[in-house]
VOGU-3710 file (C-alpha; in Angstrom, 3 decimals, decimal comma):
1> mntpvsqkrd> 191,180/127,349/56,812  193,885/127,332/54,152  194,809/130,712/52,709  195,660/131,133/49,001  199,329/131,482/49,973  199,354/128,218/51,959  197,452/126,431/49,187  200,021/127,603/46,657  202,846/126,488/48,962  201,242/123,060/49,395
11> siflklvall> 200,780/122,775/45,621  204,468/123,566/44,999  205,501/121,040/47,640  203,325/118,306/46,071  204,716/119,038/42,620  208,253/118,851/43,988  207,542/115,460/45,566  205,897/114,318/42,305  208,998/115,426/40,394  211,287/113,518/42,773
21> ssvrwknvlf> 209,086/110,470/42,228  209,432/110,867/38,454  213,235/110,872/38,632  213,137/107,822/40,960  215,321/109,594/43,509  215,623/106,458/45,662  217,119/104,480/42,768  219,448/107,358/41,887  220,590/107,704/45,518  221,100/103,944/45,785
31> tavaqyiafl> 223,274/103,975/42,646  225,334/106,900/43,966  225,929/105,132/47,290  226,909/101,943/45,422  229,356/103,949/43,292  230,962/105,460/46,373  231,331/101,995/47,893  232,974/100,789/44,670  235,236/103,848/44,581  236,377/103,620/48,201
41> fafntkeniw> 236,837/99,859/48,421  237,146/98,284/44,951  239,013/100,999/43,020  240,788/102,881/45,781  244,586/102,615/45,704  245,347/104,880/48,669  245,969/103,496/52,140  243,788/106,086/53,837  240,232/105,824/52,497  239,318/109,317/53,658
51> nslgeikvhl> 242,189/110,843/51,697  240,654/109,327/48,590  237,609/111,564/49,004  239,801/114,417/47,823  239,627/113,080/44,241  237,278/115,719/42,855  236,899/114,026/39,466  235,358/110,943/41,078  232,702/113,103/42,756  232,002/114,724/39,386
61> iilstalvls> 231,644/111,312/37,716  229,177/110,147/40,364  227,240/113,427/40,076  227,115/113,033/36,283  225,801/109,499/36,731  223,049/110,739/39,046  222,020/113,482/36,600  222,010/111,191/33,545  220,036/108,510/35,409  217,500/111,097/36,591
71> agyiinnfyd> 217,101/112,289/33,012  216,752/108,668/31,892  213,945/108,026/34,360  212,185/111,200/33,225  212,272/110,268/29,530  211,176/106,722/30,340  208,289/108,149/32,348  207,508/110,441/29,399  207,245/107,596/26,870  205,553/105,065/29,186
81> aekdlvnrph> 202,994/107,441/30,719  199,962/105,656/29,260  201,156/102,158/30,112  202,149/103,211/33,635  198,672/104,632/34,123  197,380/101,050/33,825  200,162/99,294/35,744  200,712/101,894/38,462  197,696/104,246/38,331  198,087/105,997/41,698
91> rtrfqnlvsr> 201,800/106,753/41,334  201,399/107,853/37,712  198,502/110,222/38,468  200,566/111,746/41,253  203,594/112,145/38,965  201,352/113,834/36,390  201,004/116,808/38,749  204,136/117,959/36,923  203,444/118,800/33,283  205,006/116,740/30,506
101> gfklnlyfll> 206,478/119,910/29,005  208,303/120,762/32,238  209,614/117,203/32,515  210,907/117,310/28,950  212,722/120,611/29,555  214,191/119,216/32,765  215,329/116,129/30,853  217,412/118,263/28,470  218,748/120,407/31,321  219,883/117,402/33,386
111> nflalaialy> 221,649/115,832/30,412  223,341/119,121/29,558  224,624/119,540/33,129  225,770/115,908/33,266  227,730/116,188/30,019  229,268/119,535/30,991  230,452/118,090/34,313  231,715/114,916/32,621  233,694/116,963/30,090  235,440/118,765/32,944
121> aswriflffl> 236,381/115,382/34,457  237,734/113,799/31,261  237,007/113,669/27,534  236,741/109,865/27,756  234,205/110,200/30,572  232,332/112,757/28,450  232,095/110,303/25,546  230,938/107,581/27,918  228,114/109,708/29,320  227,166/110,931/25,856
131> ffafmlwfys> 226,715/107,292/24,828  224,982/106,443/28,137  222,480/109,310/27,771  221,782/108,332/24,159  221,198/104,689/25,118  218,793/105,672/27,907  216,782/107,719/25,400  216,983/105,039/22,693  215,831/102,400/25,188  212,771/104,448/26,158
141> hklsklvlir> 211,980/105,474/22,576  212,564/102,215/20,689  214,112/99,292/22,553  211,516/99,151/25,343  208,997/97,945/22,739  211,105/94,979/21,550  210,710/91,548/23,117  213,756/90,353/25,073  215,812/93,346/23,858  213,880/95,496/26,347
151> eltasfltvm> 214,770/93,297/29,308  218,398/92,782/28,268  218,982/96,495/27,610  217,378/97,613/30,873  219,618/95,209/32,802  222,724/96,273/30,893  222,026/99,987/31,407  221,677/99,438/35,161  225,094/97,774/35,329  226,514/100,340/32,903
161> affslvlyfq> 226,193/103,058/35,551  229,326/101,586/37,157  231,334/101,501/33,925  232,279/105,164/34,326  234,414/104,291/37,367  235,899/101,281/35,562  236,810/103,584/32,663  238,267/106,258/34,942  240,401/103,878/37,008  241,050/101,558/34,026
171> kmdigfflyg> 240,612/98,537/36,244  238,874/95,412/34,946  239,754/91,780/35,564  237,998/88,417/35,376  236,814/88,773/38,985  235,094/92,092/38,241  233,590/90,605/35,095  232,134/87,541/36,858  230,781/89,648/39,719  229,157/92,042/37,251
181> aslffvlfar> 227,818/89,142/35,185  226,157/87,584/38,218  224,536/90,922/39,115  223,483/91,390/35,480  221,607/88,068/35,476  219,785/89,003/38,693  218,783/92,327/37,140  217,690/90,464/34,002  215,527/88,165/36,143  214,044/91,254/37,791
191> eiykdiiwvk> 213,048/92,629/34,376  211,313/89,328/33,571  209,473/89,603/36,887  208,358/93,137/35,937  207,017/91,747/32,653  204,958/89,228/34,605  203,403/91,664/37,071  202,916/94,514/34,555  201,531/92,420/31,719  198,168/94,211/31,868
201> gdvvfgyesi> 199,618/97,501/30,606  201,482/95,715/27,808  198,299/93,974/26,658  196,142/97,120/26,789  198,553/99,193/24,681  199,778/96,402/22,429  203,349/96,252/23,756  205,089/92,968/23,139  206,927/91,430/26,065  208,170/87,996/27,015
211> ttsigrmgsi> 204,990/87,402/29,034  202,632/88,481/26,234  204,605/86,333/23,771  204,999/83,039/25,648  202,614/83,417/28,567  202,963/83,685/32,323  204,262/80,153/32,963  206,848/80,421/30,214  208,086/83,707/31,728  208,284/82,111/35,170
221> rifqvillis> 210,459/79,310/33,791  212,752/81,835/32,091  213,015/83,761/35,377  214,053/80,561/37,153  216,591/79,592/34,478  218,217/83,033/34,574  218,585/82,853/38,359  220,199/79,428/38,012  222,622/80,834/35,427  223,548/83,580/37,897
231> tvadaafiwl> 224,553/80,897/40,432  227,001/79,497/37,864  228,668/82,929/37,710  228,621/82,966/41,530  230,402/79,607/41,695  233,018/80,709/39,147  233,661/83,890/41,117  234,057/81,993/44,422  236,457/79,598/42,695  238,640/82,598/41,749
241> nskqefiyif> 238,127/84,611/44,926  237,597/82,497/48,023  237,694/85,281/50,613  235,705/84,304/53,669  233,535/87,409/53,341  232,498/86,414/49,825  231,615/82,897/50,972  229,157/84,428/53,453  227,811/86,903/50,886  227,220/84,285/48,205
251> lalgilklil> 225,782/81,815/50,700  223,197/84,445/51,632  222,628/85,198/47,940  222,135/81,494/47,243  219,465/81,270/49,948  217,647/84,343/48,612  217,771/83,045/45,037  216,395/79,692/46,181  213,493/81,495/47,857  212,862/83,497/44,680
261> lflidrdtkp> 212,813/80,309/42,584  209,859/79,047/44,614  208,070/82,346/45,280  207,844/83,385/41,619  205,298/80,637/40,984  203,103/81,818/43,846  202,750/85,523/43,007  203,495/86,666/46,549  204,212/90,236/47,639  207,633/89,580/49,250
271> mhriiqltil> 209,161/88,970/45,794  209,977/92,629/45,189  211,604/93,086/48,608  213,679/89,933/48,284  214,967/91,011/44,861  215,911/94,386/46,359  217,715/92,642/49,224  219,570/90,433/46,736  220,809/93,477/44,808  221,767/95,170/48,099
281> lyiigiiwl> 223,943/92,182/49,024  225,776/92,494/45,708  226,458/96,156/46,503  227,742/95,284/49,989  229,981/92,611/48,458  231,789/95,311/46,449  233,584/96,245/49,692  235,774/93,116/49,382  236,378/93,170/45,622
//
């Protein structure tokens, strides 16, 4: 039989797990790992990779990114609570174990910590994260209700998480741009896919989306066109950078994108996993940039 003390402990544990779910800790961790890969392999200028880990400011930038993203997920969860209750009822009810007031206070605290850490790293990095935090809030508050703008902004903000390292190392060339563009189009296609599978919540609460505007089949065609556009960026990148490793990476990406082109019309469960695998391959490819 559970004692009051054990019940209270279990309640605290459940609320902690619910809070971690609200900040999408898996997505935040994935972004942090991707940033470290970019730092150690794409931006690193030292011969010994492990010596590079002594750059404290880079760790602070990655920590700031994690905090701002966590805050962004919280505020998005705050504004989309009703719609998520329709689209993802079980997860949303579980996340609601943590009060909205607590989440809002945590949102401000995380942003404050992120900006304070960023300011210690660099005033330019501080301004970047100030703009990033504002855009995450503005997306959740306004832009997420605008057709096409919602999908484009969500994709851009995901890629933007890496801009802090680009700004710090001041390294950007056509190869980086094409690689980022290809990833952006895949993320854009993913947002279209979310519109398709979460259309019920949009309809119930009167949110306009691409799917509610032009229908399911029209959204599927847009998804397919965007993936095809991403392959154009892939081809341009391979033309500029023909490393053998990239040929293997983009061959695998081409196969996955081809599968997605056909699966999207069949509403099958593997879609989500294949999109995740596609994004993972892009992250692995950063090693050879």
